[in-house]
C-alpha positions as CSV (number, residue, x, y, z in Angstrom):
1,M,73.1,94.7,65.6
2,E,76.3,92.5,64.7
3,F,76.4,88.8,65.1
4,S,79.9,87.4,65.0
5,S,80.4,84.0,62.9
6,S,80.9,80.7,64.6
7,R,84.5,80.8,63.5
8,A,85.1,84.2,64.9
9,R,83.6,83.1,68.2
10,L,85.8,80.2,68.3
11,K,89.0,82.2,67.6
12,H,87.9,84.6,70.3
13,A,87.3,81.6,72.8
14,R,90.6,80.1,72.1
15,L,92.3,83.5,72.6
16,A,90.5,84.0,75.9
17,G,91.5,80.7,77.0
18,D,95.1,81.4,76.1
19,R,94.9,84.5,78.2
20,R,93.5,82.9,81.0
21,E,96.3,80.1,80.9
22,Q,99.0,82.6,80.6
23,Y,97.7,84.5,84.0
24,P,95.3,82.1,85.8
25,H,95.4,84.2,88.9
26,S,95.4,88.0,89.6
27,L,98.2,87.4,92.0
28,Q,101.5,85.5,91.4
29,F,105.1,85.2,92.9
30,Y,106.8,86.5,89.7
31,Q,108.9,83.2,89.4
32,E,108.8,83.3,85.3
33,P,109.9,86.2,83.6
34,P,108.0,87.6,80.7
35,T,109.3,86.6,77.2
36,E,107.2,88.8,75.0
37,N,108.7,91.7,73.0
38,I,107.7,95.3,74.2
39,S,108.5,98.7,72.8
40,L,110.9,100.9,74.9
41,A,107.7,103.4,75.3
42,E,105.8,100.7,77.0
43,F,108.8,99.5,78.9
44,E,109.1,102.9,80.5
45,S,105.2,103.5,80.9
46,F,104.8,100.1,82.7
47,A,107.7,100.7,84.9
48,V,106.8,104.5,85.9
49,D,103.3,103.3,86.7
50,R,104.4,100.6,89.0
51,L,106.8,102.9,90.7
52,K,103.9,105.3,91.4
53,L,102.1,102.3,92.8
54,L,104.9,101.3,95.1
55,K,105.4,105.0,96.4
56,A,101.7,105.0,97.1
57,V,101.9,101.8,99.1
58,E,104.8,103.2,101.1
59,N,103.0,106.3,102.0
60,L,99.8,104.7,102.8
61,G,101.7,102.1,104.9
62,V,102.8,105.0,107.0
63,S,99.8,107.1,107.2
64,Y,97.0,104.4,107.8
65,V,96.7,101.2,109.7
66,R,97.5,98.4,106.7
67,S,94.5,96.3,108.1
68,G,92.0,99.5,108.3
69,E,89.3,100.3,105.8
70,M,90.9,103.7,104.8
71,Y,94.2,102.0,103.9
72,K,92.3,99.3,101.8
73,N,90.0,101.8,99.9
74,K,93.0,104.2,99.1
75,L,95.2,101.4,97.8
76,E,92.2,100.1,95.6
77,Q,91.8,103.4,94.2
78,E,95.3,103.5,93.4
79,L,95.3,100.1,91.7
80,R,92.4,101.3,89.8
81,K,93.8,104.6,88.8
82,L,97.1,103.0,87.5
83,K,95.2,99.9,86.0
84,F,96.7,97.0,87.9
85,P,94.7,93.9,89.1
86,Y,92.5,94.8,91.9
87,K,89.5,92.3,91.7
88,A,90.6,88.8,92.1
89,L,87.4,87.5,90.3
90,A,87.6,89.6,87.2
91,E,88.2,87.5,84.2
92,D,88.5,90.5,81.6
93,D,91.6,91.8,83.2
94,Y,94.2,90.3,81.1
95,D,95.8,93.7,80.1
96,A,96.1,94.5,83.8
97,R,97.8,91.3,84.8
98,R,100.1,91.4,81.9
99,K,101.1,94.9,83.3
100,D,101.6,93.6,86.7
101,H,103.7,90.9,85.7
102,I,106.1,93.0,83.1
103,S,106.2,96.0,85.3
104,H,107.4,93.9,88.5
105,F,110.4,92.4,86.5
106,I,111.3,95.8,85.0
107,L,111.6,97.3,88.5
108,R,113.3,94.2,89.8
109,L,116.2,95.0,87.1
110,A,116.2,98.7,88.3
111,Y,116.0,98.1,92.1
112,C,118.5,95.1,92.5
113,Q,121.7,97.6,92.1
114,S,122.2,98.4,95.6
115,E,121.5,97.0,99.2
116,D,119.2,100.2,99.9
117,L,117.3,99.5,96.8
118,R,116.7,96.1,97.2
119,R,115.5,96.6,100.7
120,W,113.0,99.3,99.5
121,F,111.7,97.3,96.7
122,L,111.4,94.2,98.7
123,Q,109.2,96.0,101.3
124,Q,107.0,97.7,99.1
125,E,106.2,94.5,97.0
126,M,105.7,92.6,100.3
127,D,103.0,95.1,101.5
128,L,101.5,95.2,98.1
129,F,101.3,91.3,98.1
130,R,99.9,91.2,101.7
131,Y,97.0,93.6,100.6
132,R,96.1,91.6,97.5
133,F,96.5,88.3,99.0
134,K,94.2,89.3,102.0
135,E,91.6,90.5,99.6
136,L,91.2,86.8,98.3
137,S,88.0,84.8,99.5
138,D,89.1,81.3,101.2
139,G,88.3,79.5,97.9
140,L,90.7,81.7,95.9
141,R,93.4,81.5,98.5
142,Q,93.3,77.6,98.4
143,K,93.5,78.0,94.4
144,F,96.3,80.3,94.6
145,L,98.3,77.9,97.1
146,E,97.9,75.2,94.7
147,Y,98.9,77.4,91.8
148,V,102.3,78.4,93.5
149,N,102.9,74.8,94.8
150,I,102.6,75.6,98.4
151,S,100.7,72.7,100.0
152,F,100.2,71.9,103.6
153,E,98.4,68.8,105.3
154,A,95.0,69.6,106.5
155,I,94.3,67.9,109.9
156,S,91.3,65.7,110.3
157,E,88.1,66.7,112.0
158,D,88.8,64.3,114.7
159,L,92.1,65.9,115.6
160,K,90.9,69.3,115.2
161,N,88.0,68.5,117.8
162,E,90.3,66.8,120.0
163,W,92.8,70.0,120.3
164,A,89.8,72.4,119.8
165,N,90.5,74.1,123.4
166,D,94.2,74.4,122.6
167,L,93.5,75.6,119.1
168,C,91.1,78.3,120.2
169,A,93.4,79.5,123.4
170,S,96.5,79.7,121.1
171,T,95.0,81.5,118.3
172,P,93.9,85.0,118.8
173,G,90.5,86.0,117.3
174,L,89.0,82.8,117.4
175,T,86.0,81.3,119.2
176,M,85.2,77.7,119.6
177,T,82.6,78.0,116.8
178,K,85.0,79.6,114.4
179,V,87.6,76.8,115.6
180,K,84.9,74.2,114.2
181,E,84.4,76.3,110.9
182,Q,88.1,76.8,110.2
183,M,90.5,74.6,108.3
184,F,93.9,74.0,110.2
185,Y,97.0,73.0,108.5
186,K,100.1,71.3,109.8
187,V,103.3,73.4,109.1
188,G,106.9,73.1,109.9
189,L,108.1,75.7,112.3
190,S,110.6,77.1,109.8
191,D,107.6,78.4,107.8
192,A,105.6,79.6,110.8
193,V,108.3,81.7,112.5
194,E,106.5,84.9,112.4
195,L,103.3,83.3,113.9
196,F,105.7,81.6,116.5
197,R,107.4,84.7,117.5
198,A,103.9,86.6,117.9
199,R,102.5,83.6,119.9
200,R,99.7,83.5,117.6
201,V,99.6,79.7,116.8
202,F,99.3,76.2,118.6
203,I,102.5,74.4,118.4
204,K,102.8,70.8,119.1
205,D,105.7,68.1,118.5
206,G,107.7,70.5,116.3
207,F,104.7,71.7,114.3
208,A,102.5,74.7,114.0
209,Y,98.7,74.2,113.3
210,V,97.7,77.1,111.4
211,P,94.1,78.0,110.6
212,L,93.4,79.3,107.0
213,K,92.9,82.7,108.4
214,D,96.5,83.0,109.1
215,I,98.0,81.2,106.3
216,D,98.8,84.6,104.9
217,A,101.9,84.9,107.2
218,I,103.3,81.4,105.7
219,V,102.6,82.6,102.3
220,L,104.2,86.1,102.8
221,N,107.3,84.4,104.5
222,N,107.6,82.1,101.5
223,Y,107.3,85.3,99.0
224,R,109.9,87.3,100.9
225,T,112.6,84.3,100.5
226,K,111.8,83.7,96.9
227,L,111.8,87.4,96.1
228,S,115.1,88.1,98.1
229,K,116.9,85.4,96.2
230,A,115.5,86.4,93.0
231,L,117.0,90.0,93.6
232,A,120.3,88.7,94.5
233,L,120.4,86.6,91.4
234,T,119.4,89.5,89.3
235,A,122.0,91.6,90.7
236,R,124.5,89.2,89.6
237,S,123.4,89.3,86.1
238,L,123.6,93.2,85.9
239,P,126.8,93.3,83.8
240,S,125.1,91.7,81.0
241,I,122.2,94.1,81.2
242,Q,124.4,97.3,81.5
243,S,126.0,96.6,78.3
244,D,122.7,97.3,76.8
245,E,122.9,101.1,75.8
246,R,119.2,101.3,75.3
247,L,118.0,99.9,78.9
248,Q,120.9,100.9,81.0
249,P,119.9,104.8,81.2
250,L,116.3,103.9,81.8
251,L,117.0,101.5,84.5
252,N,119.5,104.1,86.2
253,H,116.6,106.7,85.7
254,L,114.0,104.5,87.4
255,S,116.1,103.7,90.3
256,H,116.7,107.5,91.2
257,S,113.1,108.4,89.8
258,Y,111.2,111.2,90.6
259,I,107.6,111.3,89.2
260,G,106.3,115.0,89.0
261,P,106.9,118.6,87.8
262,D,110.6,119.3,87.1
263,Y,110.5,122.8,88.3
264,S,113.0,124.1,85.8
265,V,110.7,126.8,84.6
266,Q,108.8,128.6,87.3
267,K,106.3,131.3,86.8
268,N,107.8,133.3,89.7
269,T,111.1,133.8,88.0
270,G,112.2,137.2,89.1
271,K,109.7,137.7,91.6
272,I,112.0,136.9,94.6
273,S,114.0,139.5,96.0
274,L,117.5,138.3,97.5
275,E,116.4,140.1,100.7
276,H,113.8,137.5,101.0
277,I,116.1,134.5,101.1
278,D,117.0,134.5,104.6
279,A,113.2,134.5,105.9
280,L,112.1,132.0,103.3
281,S,115.0,129.7,104.3
282,V,113.2,129.5,107.8
283,K,109.4,129.6,106.7
284,S,109.2,127.6,103.4
285,F,112.7,125.6,102.7
286,P,113.0,121.8,103.2
287,L,115.7,120.9,106.0
288,C,118.0,119.9,103.3
289,M,118.0,123.6,101.8
290,R,117.8,125.1,105.2
291,Q,121.0,123.3,106.1
292,L,122.7,124.4,103.0
293,H,121.7,128.2,103.4
294,K,122.9,128.2,107.0
295,A,126.2,126.6,106.2
296,L,126.7,129.1,103.5
297,R,125.8,132.1,105.5
298,E,128.1,131.0,108.2
299,N,131.2,129.6,106.2
300,H,130.7,131.8,103.2
301,H,131.5,129.0,100.8
302,L,129.8,125.6,99.7
303,R,131.7,122.7,98.1
304,H,130.5,121.9,94.6
305,G,127.9,119.2,95.6
306,G,126.2,121.9,97.7
307,R,126.4,124.5,95.2
308,M,124.8,122.3,92.6
309,Q,122.1,121.2,95.0
310,Y,121.3,124.6,96.5
311,G,121.9,126.7,93.3
312,L,119.5,124.6,91.1
313,F,116.9,124.7,94.2
314,L,117.3,128.5,94.1
315,K,116.8,128.6,90.4
316,G,113.7,126.5,90.9
317,I,112.1,128.9,93.3
318,G,112.7,131.9,90.9
319,L,116.3,133.3,91.0
320,T,117.1,134.7,87.5
321,L,120.8,134.2,86.5
322,E,121.7,137.6,87.5
323,Q,120.3,137.3,90.9
324,A,122.1,133.8,91.3
325,L,125.5,135.4,90.3
326,E,124.9,138.6,92.8
327,F,123.8,136.2,95.6
328,W,126.6,133.8,95.5
329,K,129.5,136.3,94.6
330,K,128.3,138.5,97.6
331,E,128.6,135.7,100.0
332,F,131.8,134.1,98.5
333,I,133.6,137.4,98.8
334,R,132.8,137.4,102.7
335,G,135.0,134.6,102.9
336,K,138.4,133.8,101.4
337,V,137.3,134.3,97.8
338,D,138.1,137.6,96.0
339,A,136.0,139.0,93.4
340,D,138.3,138.3,90.6
341,K,138.8,134.6,91.8
342,F,135.2,134.2,91.9
343,D,134.5,135.5,88.3
344,K,137.2,133.2,87.2
345,G,136.4,129.9,89.3
346,Y,132.6,129.9,90.2
347,A,130.6,132.1,87.8
348,Y,131.0,129.7,84.9
349,S,129.3,126.9,86.8
350,I,126.4,129.1,87.8
351,R,125.9,130.1,84.1
352,H,126.3,126.5,83.1
353,N,123.4,125.4,85.5
354,Y,121.3,128.1,83.8
355,G,122.1,126.8,80.1
356,K,124.2,129.6,79.3
357,E,127.4,127.8,78.8
358,G,128.8,124.2,77.5
359,K,126.2,122.1,76.1
360,R,123.5,125.0,77.0
361,T,121.6,122.4,79.0
362,D,118.9,124.0,81.1
363,Y,119.7,121.9,84.2
364,T,116.6,121.0,86.7
365,P,116.5,121.2,90.3
366,Y,117.3,117.9,92.1
367,S,114.3,115.5,93.4
368,C,114.5,113.9,96.6
369,M,115.4,110.8,95.2
370,K,118.3,112.0,93.4
371,I,119.5,113.7,96.9
372,I,119.0,110.6,98.5
373,M,120.5,108.1,96.2
374,S,123.4,109.8,94.5
375,N,126.7,111.5,95.8
376,P,126.4,111.2,99.6
377,P,128.2,114.2,101.4
378,S,131.9,113.7,103.0
379,Q,133.2,115.5,105.8
380,G,133.0,119.3,105.2
381,D,130.2,118.8,102.9
382,Y,126.5,120.0,103.6
383,H,124.6,118.6,100.5
384,G,122.7,115.4,100.8
385,C,119.5,114.4,102.5
386,P,119.7,115.3,106.4
387,F,117.2,112.5,107.2
388,R,119.3,110.1,105.1
389,H,122.7,111.1,105.4
390,S,122.8,112.8,109.2
391,D,123.6,110.9,112.3
392,P,120.5,110.2,114.2
393,E,121.8,112.2,117.1
394,L,122.8,115.0,115.2
395,L,119.8,115.2,113.3
396,K,117.8,115.2,116.8
397,Q,119.7,118.1,117.9
398,K,119.2,120.0,114.9
399,L,115.3,119.5,115.0
400,Q,115.4,120.6,118.6
401,S,117.4,123.5,117.5
402,Y,114.6,124.5,115.1
403,K,112.1,124.2,118.1
404,V,110.5,120.9,116.7
405,P,108.3,119.5,119.4
406,L,109.9,116.4,121.3
407,N,107.1,113.9,120.2
408,G,107.4,115.1,116.5
409,I,111.3,114.5,116.8
410,T,110.4,111.0,118.0
411,Q,108.0,110.3,115.0
412,I,110.7,111.8,112.5
413,L,113.3,109.5,113.9
414,E,111.1,106.4,113.8
415,L,110.6,107.1,110.0
416,V,114.2,107.5,109.5
417,K,115.0,104.1,111.3
418,G,112.5,102.6,108.9
419,M,114.4,104.4,105.9
420,H,111.3,106.4,105.2
421,Y,113.3,109.5,104.4
422,Q,110.8,111.3,102.2
423,L,108.2,110.8,104.7
424,A,110.2,112.0,107.4
425,C,110.5,115.3,105.6
426,Q,106.8,115.1,105.1
427,K,106.4,114.9,108.9
428,Y,108.7,117.9,109.4
429,F,106.6,120.0,106.9
430,E,103.5,119.1,109.0
431,L,105.4,120.0,112.3
432,T,106.8,123.2,111.1
433,H,103.6,124.4,109.2
434,D,101.3,123.2,112.2
435,V,99.0,120.8,110.2
436,D,98.0,117.2,110.5
437,D,97.9,116.1,107.1
438,I,99.5,117.8,104.1
439,G,97.2,116.1,101.7
440,F,100.0,115.2,99.2
441,S,103.2,112.9,98.7
442,L,106.4,115.1,99.2
443,N,108.8,113.9,96.5
444,H,110.8,117.3,95.7
445,P,112.4,120.2,97.6
446,N,110.9,122.9,95.2
447,Q,107.5,121.0,95.7
448,Y,108.1,121.7,99.5
449,F,108.7,125.4,98.8
450,V,105.7,125.8,96.6
451,E,103.1,123.9,98.8
452,S,104.6,125.8,101.8
453,Q,103.7,129.2,100.2
454,K,100.5,128.0,99.3
455,L,99.7,127.3,102.9
456,L,101.1,130.1,104.3
457,S,99.1,132.5,101.9
458,G,95.8,130.6,103.0
459,V,95.3,129.0,99.4
460,R,95.7,125.5,100.9
461,E,93.5,124.8,103.9
462,P,95.5,123.3,106.9
463,K,93.9,119.9,108.1
464,K,93.7,119.9,111.7
465,E,92.3,117.8,114.7
466,P,90.2,119.7,117.2
467,S,92.2,117.9,119.9
468,H,95.4,119.1,118.5
469,L,94.5,122.9,118.8
470,G,96.5,123.5,122.1
471,N,99.5,121.9,120.5
472,S,99.0,123.6,117.4
473,Q,98.9,127.2,119.0
474,Q,101.9,126.4,120.9
475,K,104.0,125.2,117.8
476,S,102.9,128.3,116.1
477,S,104.0,130.6,118.7
478,G,107.2,128.7,118.9
479,Q,107.8,129.0,115.1
480,E,107.1,132.8,115.4
481,S,109.5,133.1,118.0
482,M,112.3,130.9,116.0
483,N,111.6,133.2,113.0
484,S,112.2,136.3,114.9
485,N,115.4,135.1,116.5
486,S,116.9,133.3,113.6
487,T,116.8,136.1,111.0
488,P,116.7,140.0,111.6
489,T,114.9,140.1,108.1
490,S,112.0,138.3,109.2
491,S,111.4,140.6,112.0
492,N,111.2,143.6,109.7
493,T,107.9,144.7,109.1
494,T,108.6,145.9,105.5
495,A,109.9,142.5,104.6
496,D,107.0,140.6,106.3
497,A,104.7,142.6,104.1
498,E,106.7,141.9,101.1
499,L,106.9,138.3,102.0
500,E,102.8,138.4,102.5
501,G,103.0,139.7,98.9
502,L,105.1,136.9,97.7
503,E,103.1,134.0,99.4
504,A,99.9,135.6,97.7
505,Y,101.8,135.4,94.3
506,F,102.4,131.7,94.9
507,A,98.6,131.2,95.3
508,E,97.9,132.4,91.9
509,D,97.5,129.9,89.0
């Protein structure tokens, strides 16, 4: 057994004190930027972990009720896994608090660059803050309010007793007993707008009287205002940051970031026959790729943006260079492009995508974030994300033509309205594959394809609710009808047998 000297113990105590002074609470408003030096490796690692956390916050917020136990448990698991603060009382989580502080400011830099990015970042940070604040005990909430200089005047016991009936009637969830136990604060109406709109607070003489249990709405409103202003100010300082050749590529990458496999090398390379593609486009393509495939078949041409997005996707699902050249050439010469023009004008870019021309870069298929955030389609284009770039009415018509149930279309459009484009695609996957919960976060078109093939081959068990059985069977039969009407290939017995073999192949490790 080792015993440290008194000098070492004193040094350790002083260091612990400095750390506690730097981050006295597990929660903060992120008003003071970090001033320490960190390596680029740590910079990127912290940023990617926080991005994973915010993506989880977004997914959980749509999948579960935010006040429910399932939401809380799953979010705590994410905080634990990614080593962010999750226990308000823990005194030995300096590293987690440091990571939380630094990573917030890194992503603030990355996500201040456009209105869409700022809106998304603000919403996820708000949801994360709401969860963490609600996990604090009453005593810790009070300490936090003092720490961030939010002070409200507590009303006297006499006044509380005098207004007890009004306080009880105006504040949902409070009984007379709880009114006597709770502290109430006198708050200006401008700070209590959300409570006032929801008719959840007692108003008198231009002030709201808010119980401690509802003070979170006031704090959240305060935090939203501060963070919104901070994002706007950060956006103004971007030119000076963009001149840093080390940081700018990292920040650009983060704002369009995808975290997962790049699907540049597939074990199934060469296993897909060109005759399979029509049937696969109906069964296993995400909506963006199904749209591109349909446009290519109808117009016998795609513009550059569409060729890049769709060509790299096909590369990712297993088409070899030779197959890709054959596939595009056959389709283009059915239109206004002859074989000689194709060889001179289009074949080079296909070989380039496979790393056989130019800098010999082996290009990777586009992730959802890249498709959503970059190169929006113009008139005559078919690339992009249909959930992000399509008019809602046109999107609705497209989903109806693909036999998506009306209640499912309503759910998808609600997600689109809330700018949850990847979650809308996830819902589309569930509806077209007749499952209630796909059990993963969808972040890449090629991930959609692989998971679809696993599900169709039976390697991934579909999660269904018994009450949905009738609807599921109806959707399944509708899907079969759609498949047979959409493509002659899928109604062919031989091709179906080949596809079953292909689906089984995707089930292999």
